[in-house]
Every structure is written in C-alpha cells, then in structure tokens.
N, C-alpha and C positions, 0 to 999 in steps of 0.2 A: 148802384148802378146798371145799366140797361147794356145787355152783350146781345152779340148775335149767338153766340153759345149758350149753354143750357145756362138759364139761372136758379131754377133748382137744384141743378149737382153744384154751383160755385156757394149758396143756400149753408145748400147741405157740409160741406169741406170747411165752412167757416166753425163748427162745432169742433173740427177733426186738427186744423193745420193753423200754427203759431203765426204772430200777427205779420215776418216775414213772405215766407210762404202762402198767404193769406194774403197783402199787398200782392206781389206776382200774378197773383194766377187774378185777381181779380182786376189789377190796373191793366200791367207792360201788356196783356192781347197777349196772341200766340208768337213764337219768335219769326216764324214765316211771316210775318205781316211784313207785304209792301209798300215802301216808302211810294212815293211824288215821281211817276217815269222823267227817265232823263228827257230835256230834248234832241232829239233830233237822230237820227237812223244807226247813229252808234249809243242809242241806251243801253245801260246798265241793267236795269232796272225793269222788270216787268212790269203791265200797268196791275194794278191792287186790285185785287177780286170782289165785286161788287156783292156789297153787305148788307147783309140779309134784316128782316127786321127781328126783332130781340123779341124774349117770350112777352109777356104778359105781365104788368109790376100787379105787388097784389095789392087785390082790392082797398082803398083806404077804409080805416075803420069809423062804424058813425060815431057823430061828434055830438053832444051836447050840448045849446050855449049854458057859457057861464051865465048871471044875472045877473044886467045892464045894471049902470052903475046907477042908475036914476033908479033904480026901482029894489035897492039896497035900502034896509029902513036907514036912518040918519044915525042911528047908535050906533052902527055897526061900524069898527073902525075897516080901515082899508086890510086886503088880504095879503098875504105875504106872497114873496115870486119865491120859487125854486132860483139859486146860484149857481150850484151844482150837487149833486147826492149828496155830495157830505159838510155840504153848507149850511150855517143857523140860516133860521128864516128872518126875514125881518122886511116889515115895511118898507115896500115903494113908494116916493111922489115925484111929481115933476117929470114921471116919464117922456109929456110932451107938452108943447107949448105954441102957442101961435099968437103975434100979436095983435093980428086983427081976429080973432077967435076962439077968446081965451077959453071962455065956456065948452065949446065942443073938443079946444083940447083938454081939459079936464077931464071930460066926459070920457075920449077917448082913452087918455091914460090910465083912470082907472078899471075902464072895464080891459085891457089887457093885463092890467092888475087881476083883474077878476077871473081872467080865464088861463093865470098861467099856476093859479094859487094851485096847493098841491101835486102839479108835477115835477119829479124825479129831477128831469134832465137838464142838460147846462143849456141857457141860452142868450143868445146876441140877434137885437133883433133893431133896423130900425126903420120907418117907415117917413116919407116925404110927400106932402098934397099943394104941390105951387097955387091951385086953387084957391083954396084955401089959408094956407101960409102955415099949415100943422105941419109941426115937426116931429116924431117918437127916435128915442134912445134908450135903449135899454142893455146894460152890459156891451155895448157897442164895439171895443176894442179888444173887448174876447177874443180867442187864435182861433179857428178852428182847421183841420182837415177838411178842403174842400169838396173832395170823392167829385161829382159827375160835376157841381156848380161851374167846378171853373171856364166851359168849357164856350159859356158865355163870353166871356175874357179872351178862348184863345180866335171864338169868331170873329168877335172887335175885332183885336190884333188883325187877324186875315184879311179884313173890308177895310183894315188904314193899312194898307202893304198892298194892293190894290189900287189906294186913293193916293198912292204920293204915287206910284208909279204912271198914273194919269190913265187906266185902263178897266176896265171888265173883266171880274171874276172869270178862269177859265174852266172848262166842264170838270176835268179832277176838284179843283176847289169846289164848284159847285157841286158837286155831288156828295163827295165828302161831308161841307156843312151842312147840305139838307141832312143827308140819316142823322150825323154828330148828335145836332140840336133837336131835330124835332122825336128820332129814335132813341136818344142818350145812344147812340153808338159808338165804341171802346173802340175798339178797330181805327174810325174813321180819327176820333180825336189823338190818337197814339201817330195818326200818318201826320196828320197836320201839324203836332206839337215837333214833331223831327221836323220838318219841312218850314215850319217859321223859325227856329231855333231858338237858343235861350236868350241869345244877343238881341234878337227883333223882338222878343216877347218881353223881356225886361224892358224895353224904351218904352215901349208900348204903357207899361207901366207907370212906368213916371208922366209919359206924356197924359195920361190917366191923371195922373194924383193918386195912383195908389202905392203910394210909400210904403206900407204894410204889410204890403202882398209879396208872401216869400217862394215863387214858385217850389216844385218837388228837382230832389233830386232823376238825375237820368230820366228815363221815360215817363216817371210814378210822379206825372201830373196833378192824377186825382189825393197827392200825398201834397200838394201847393198848401199853404200857411194863408187866410183868409178872415177879415173879421166884416160885420156888418156895416163900417163906414166907410173902408174902400170897397162895398159892392152893391151900394147906395151910391159910390160916384162912379163904377161903371154902369147904370141903371140911367145915373145923369149921362152918362155921354150918348146909348143909347135913345137919350128920350129931348131934351133939350137946349146940351152942351153940340156949341156948335164949331171949336179950335178943335174937335180931335176928327169926330164924321160929320163927313157932308150928309144935308137931307137927303140924300138917293142913299148913302150908306145906311142910314139911321133907320130908314124905312124898311129898306132891306133885314136888315137884324131883325128889324118887330115883326116882321111879316115873317120869317122861320118860328119864334117866338110864337106868335098864335096860333102856330100850324104843328103846335107838339101834340103827338099820337093822347090820343081821349085816354088809355091809361095810363099816362102822366098827370094828368089835368089832377093832381091832388097838391093838396100843398095850398101854397098865399092866393090858388085862384077860389078853392073853397068857400062856397057863398057870392059871388061875384055879385054885383046885382041886371037886372036885365037892360040892354043897350048897354051897356059896358063889353066892352073883351078884356079877354087877360091874355096878357106876353107874357109865357113863364117860360123858367127853366129847374128843374130843382138837379137835387145830387144824395146817393146812398150808399154804404159805404160800412159796413162791419168792419174792425176788428180787434184781437185778441185786451186791448186797453179800450175803456172809456168806452165800449160798449158801438153805437149805430149813432154811424153821424150823420144826419136827414138834415135836408136846407131843402130853401123855396124861396127865390127868387120870381116877383109878380113887376110887370106894369101894368093899371090897369087905366082907360082910355074910352071915351063915346058917349054921350049925353050927357055930356057938360063937364063928366070927372075929367080927370086927369091926376093920377095918384101914382106913390108903387110901394112897393114892400116888402125887405130881404131879410128872411129867421132863420135862424142858423141854430142847430139843435146839435148834442153829442150825447154821452150818458147816458143813454136809452137802451132799457133794456132790449127790443125788438126795433124795425122799422116800425111797426104800426102805430109805437107806442109817442115814435119822435113823429109821424105824422098827425097823428089825434092833437100836438102842441101847436105842430102849425096851425091846422085849421082851426084852434081853439080862439090864437089868435087870428088870424082871417076872417074869421066871422064876426068878432069886435071891430075890425079896424071898415069892413065891407057894412058893415051897419051905422057908423058914426060918419061914416067917409063920403058910401055910397049914398046914403040922401042928404048930403050935407052941401049946400053953392056958396060963393062970394059973397 
C-alpha cells in the first residue's frame, strides 16, 4: 500500500518486524494523524495536514502471455491451477459461463486456467461482462486481508453518506478521497475510516450485500477480510446497480478510479484494449504469514465494452510475483472480452 512515508523503509522493515509490528507500521499511520476538523470555532482538532505524494510503486514485471486455449493441441489436458502454496493441483473446468455466448465463456475459462498454470500463490477471482453475459468465478469465496483494496469500499461508503444527507462532498472529504484513491494514501484512508465509523461502514456493507466482508479491527482497515464475490458486488454498486448510489455518485467514483497514478496502473488494467478506459484500485501488503497480499479491482468501459474483474492473491513471495499473477489473468480477460461483442 502506498504511503507518503518512505515505501522503501517500510519494505526494508518487513524483513525485521513480526506481523503485529509490521501491520501497525504499514496500516495505522502516524499516531498524530489528524481526523476531520470539528465544525465551528470550537473545533478541537486541527485541520489534517495535506498528504504528500507517495513514493513510486515498483515497476510491474514483464508478463509473458499464456498460450491461448485455441492454440493448444486438443490432446493436451487443461492445465492445473494452484489453489495455494501447499495445495494439490487439480484440473479446473467450468470457470466461466454464459447462456448467450457459451463458446466465449469456455475459451475464457480455459485461458484463465492456462494463465494460472504453475503459479504458487493463492488466487480468488471473479469476472463479469454484462454485454456478453459472461461470468467467471474461481475460489471466489476465499477470504483475504484487503490491504488497500478496501479503500474503494471506504470511498463508496463516504459517497453513500453524502447521498443520504442530500449534499455534495465538503472540501475535506473531496481532498481525502482524491489522494486515497488516486495515490492510495494511507493517512487519508485512516482519517475517512475514523470519520465514517464502524457502524456506518457496516451499514454500507449490508446495503451493498457484501455479507462476507469483515471490517478490520480498530484502525487496521487493511486487515478487513474480503473475497472476490463481495468485491464484485462492490464493482456492481459502482457501475450498474441503482439502489445504492445515484448515477452522479457512481460517475464520481469511477472518475477517481480512472485517475489512479500511472505508477499504480498495474494489475487488472494490464493489457486494456485501445479505446477502453480502465478504472482500478489495487492493494498490496506483506505480513509475516502468507507472504504478500496483492489485489486488483478493475472496471473497463468504452468502445462497446463494459466488463469488470477482481483478482485477489496472497502467499506471494514478493509483491512482483503477485502482480505478475494478476496480470497473466488480466491479459487473458482483455484478450477474450476486449474483442468480443454482444
């Protein structure tokens, strides 16, 4: 997760600190991080300091595309997918489905399977394309620590609050949301998390139908437990569901996600077709157990396309390994859905 503090220093500390200490360093932010100023002249909290631009994220590794299903000899069986570092490999069938485009669904399912062949991290993913009716699901109920991926849910909850109160965002909310989403600023996330409060955040989860999402303890928003099913429900809320956010606020959210800093444009946007706009939010966090958590949420629209994907991973030996896993999947999805028509 990006932060105005030294990313390099935090990563160096990762090899020296246990899980609890590392979590506090990576997630909680400085003890002096200020919350929202109280209204009126009797404010007890000073205005939060402007968040700095976080250090540049590591450059994503090059990804060699897996061989498409159509190019594999028919005599070769579908490759195995790694469920976890210790799990036995087994062939996976029926990853994707579509009543209107069964051949496309079969091809994409085989290509996702091929993309994950030989990967040793744990993966949970969902894909949805309302244009073609293709949906994909693999280990979609497996739970992961959210890292910064939860910032998209925090954003949606802040927007829902403004909608319920019939007002626009104030200057404080606007500034915090901007740096939290476009630069993955941790201090801004902590301030908004505290400002919302646990009850309001939980109420948003219920409204969105995100029944399996469990908020992290205290200020540890990055330890929120998520799965690919609930994260796809969130992307639905930000796109075509009309019962949670109005068109105004859905467009606002997607506008922020389309403006993510180029240094954080790895993951699901990798391989986005020309003319298609990527809206994404990523998360990354190392812990003492199960290695790096590396996640990417993406919505892709334009040129007749409208699809979205969630890829969550952990048990990665490095951040770069998790990024590469996600980007192998993304290439398959963009190649198959990016050229498909209803």
